[in-house]
C-alpha positions, 0 to 999 in steps of 0.5 A: 679817612683824611679830609684835611683840605690843607693836605694833598691826601685830604683834598684828594679824598674830599674831591673824590667824595664830592665827585661821587655825590655830584654824580648822583644828582640830576640837573636841577637836583639839590644836595643839602649839606647837614652840617651847615644847611648849605644847598648845592644845586646842580645847574648843568652836569655836562658843563660842571656848573652848580649854585651854592645857597648858604645855609644856617652856618657858613661853610667855605670848605664846600666851595673850595672843594667844588672849585678844586674839583673843576666846578663853576660855582655860583653863590646865592645868599640864603633868604633866611 
């Protein structure tokens, strides 16, 4: 499957995948992204608000897809 964010098809696929992942989280739940250690914390599903906590490796694609999917993203730097 194409996940190239610079193409319409890839971005659409990434949005669909991310929307599915976010639907699985309850408010306060956390999705830890293995490739970067980034934590996505669900703040309020009803208003589509989440927090991004940078992990051991920067990954700007996560925020890019969340915003494209209609999420409001707060950012927080990791304490590590």
